[in-house]
Structure formats: structure tokens, C-alpha cells
C-alpha positions in Angstrom: -68.3 -41.4 -43.8 -69.5 -38.1 -42.6 -69.6 -35.2 -45.0 -69.0 -31.6 -44.0 -72.1 -29.6 -44.1 -70.5 -26.2 -43.7 -68.7 -24.5 -46.4 -65.0 -24.3 -45.9 -63.0 -21.2 -46.5 -59.3 -21.1 -47.0 -57.4 -18.8 -44.6 -55.5 -15.9 -46.2 -51.8 -16.6 -46.6 -49.8 -15.5 -43.6 -47.6 -12.5 -44.1 -45.5 -12.9 -41.0 -43.1 -15.5 -42.5 -39.5 -15.3 -43.5 -40.3 -16.1 -47.1 -42.8 -13.1 -47.3 -40.2 -10.7 -45.8 -37.6 -12.0 -48.2 -39.9 -11.4 -51.1 -40.6 -7.9 -50.0 -36.9 -7.2 -49.6 -36.4 -8.4 -53.2 -39.1 -6.1 -54.4 -37.5 -3.1 -52.7 -34.0 -3.9 -53.9 -35.2 -4.4 -57.4 -36.7 -0.9 -57.5 -33.4 0.8 -56.5 -30.7 1.5 -59.1 -27.4 -0.3 -59.2 -25.5 2.7 -57.7 -28.2 3.1 -55.0 -28.1 -0.4 -53.4 -27.5 -0.8 -49.7 -24.3 -2.4 -48.6 -26.2 -4.6 -46.2 -29.7 -5.9 -45.8 -30.9 -7.6 -42.6 -34.0 -9.6 -42.1 -35.0 -9.9 -38.4 -37.9 -11.4 -36.7 -39.6 -9.3 -34.0 -42.3 -11.0 -32.0 -44.9 -8.3 -31.8 -44.6 -7.0 -35.3 -43.4 -10.0 -37.3 -40.5 -9.7 -39.7 -38.6 -6.5 -40.4 -36.1 -5.5 -43.0 -33.2 -3.1 -42.4 -31.5 -1.5 -45.4 -28.1 -0.1 -44.4 -26.5 2.5 -46.7 -22.9 3.7 -46.5 -21.9 7.3 -46.8 -20.8 6.9 -50.4 -24.2 5.5 -51.4 -26.4 7.6 -49.1 -28.3 8.8 -52.2 -29.8 5.3 -52.3 -31.6 6.0 -49.0 -33.1 9.2 -50.5 -34.1 7.2 -53.5 -35.8 4.6 -51.3 -37.6 7.4 -49.4 -38.9 8.9 -52.6 -39.9 5.4 -53.9 -42.1 4.8 -50.8 -43.1 8.5 -50.5 -41.9 8.8 -46.8 -39.9 11.7 -45.4 -36.3 11.1 -44.2 -35.7 11.8 -40.6 -32.4 13.3 -39.5 -30.6 13.3 -36.1 -27.2 14.7 -35.1 -25.2 12.0 -33.4 -21.6 11.9 -32.1 -20.1 10.6 -35.4 -22.1 12.7 -37.9 -25.7 12.8 -39.1 -28.0 9.8 -39.0 -30.7 9.6 -41.7 -33.5 7.1 -41.4 -36.7 6.1 -43.3 -39.3 3.9 -41.7 -42.3 2.4 -43.6 -44.5 -0.8 -43.7 -44.6 -2.5 -47.1 -47.0 -5.4 -47.5 -47.2 -5.8 -43.7 -43.4 -5.9 -43.3 -41.6 -3.1 -41.4 -38.8 -1.7 -43.7 -36.2 0.6 -42.3 -33.4 2.3 -44.2 -30.6 4.2 -42.5 -27.3 5.9 -43.2 -24.7 7.6 -41.1 -23.0 10.4 -43.0 -20.6 13.3 -42.2 -22.2 16.8 -41.8 -20.7 17.8 -45.2 -22.3 14.9 -47.0 -25.6 15.6 -45.2 -25.5 19.1 -46.4 -24.8 18.0 -50.0 -27.6 15.4 -49.9 -30.0 18.0 -48.7 -28.9 20.6 -51.3 -27.5 23.0 -48.7 -24.1 24.7 -48.8 -21.4 23.1 -46.8 -21.8 24.0 -43.1 -19.4 26.4 -41.5 -17.6 24.9 -38.5 -19.2 26.7 -35.5 -16.0 26.4 -33.4 -12.9 27.5 -35.2 -9.6 26.0 -34.2 -7.8 28.1 -31.6 -4.7 29.9 -32.9 -1.5 28.1 -32.1 1.0 29.7 -29.8 4.0 31.2 -31.5 7.0 28.8 -31.6 9.6 29.3 -28.8 13.3 29.4 -29.9 15.1 26.2 -28.7 17.5 28.1 -26.5 14.7 29.8 -24.6 12.6 26.8 -24.0 12.4 24.7 -20.8 13.9 21.8 -22.7 17.2 23.7 -23.3 17.8 23.9 -19.5 17.5 20.2 -18.9 20.5 18.1 -19.9 19.8 15.6 -22.7 21.7 12.8 -20.9 21.7 12.4 -17.1 24.9 10.7 -15.9 24.4 7.7 -13.7 26.9 7.1 -11.0 27.4 3.8 -9.2 27.8 4.0 -5.4 30.7 2.1 -3.9 30.0 -1.6 -3.4 27.1 -1.7 -5.9 27.3 -3.0 -9.4 
């Protein structure tokens, strides 16, 4: 038998496995309070960057996203979108990309950021005064239009 003459070293454990990402997700969730938990947690594999975790927070628990941001000491980004305000936190924890997001109404966004409720920039236009029924166009049109049958048709 031949003996190895060179010393063997063990390779460091791989961090791009599902089990590793799952463990990181467990660590993150364990640090959040019961009323700050996300409503969904997704683990996805991305070829160039390994596994990633997406924490999704509902509007009613958006404080959890802010708690997560303070936990990892990362600022919350904010973007106005068609349906409200989108908050997002992006960080790497133990070589795993972790993203938290929440879509909230402008009122909730203002409350979360400690600002007064925003004033609607475009007030509703004033409604036209009501028209009396006898003066409207509808009053001049008969409610029932009689149908007459021509001779020989049934």
C-alpha cells in the first residue's frame, strides 16, 4: 500500500447549500418578535450568488421589516409604486443574500417613518350640483318605447 506523504486538509464547509440557507433563515426569524414575523419566507437558488432568502411582510406587520433592518443595521430603502410605498432591506448574512420587503399604503408608510399623515396632493373635484328630475335630459325621454309590429310580421 502506498501512503500519502502530503498532509491532507479538510475543505471548509460549503455555504451555498439549501441547508445552510435554511439555517440562516431560522436564525433571522428567531431574532424577530412574534408580532414582527413575515407572512412568507422564500428560499431561492440563484446560480451566480448561491441561495437567497426573501422575507415578505404584510402591511399590518410592516414594523417587522423595520425591526429586521435595525437587527442587521441596514437602512430601509423606499420607492413609490403604483399601489403604495415599497420598503426593502437587502443584506448578506453568513454568505446568504437576505431580502426583506413590504408594500404599504402612503398613510402606513408615514406612520412607520414617524411623519404626519400625508396630505392628498390632488383634492377631489367638486361635484356638480344635482339637476331636478324634470329639468334633466332623462325626463324628456319616454321610459317605455312602444314597439309596433308591421303587417305580416309576428
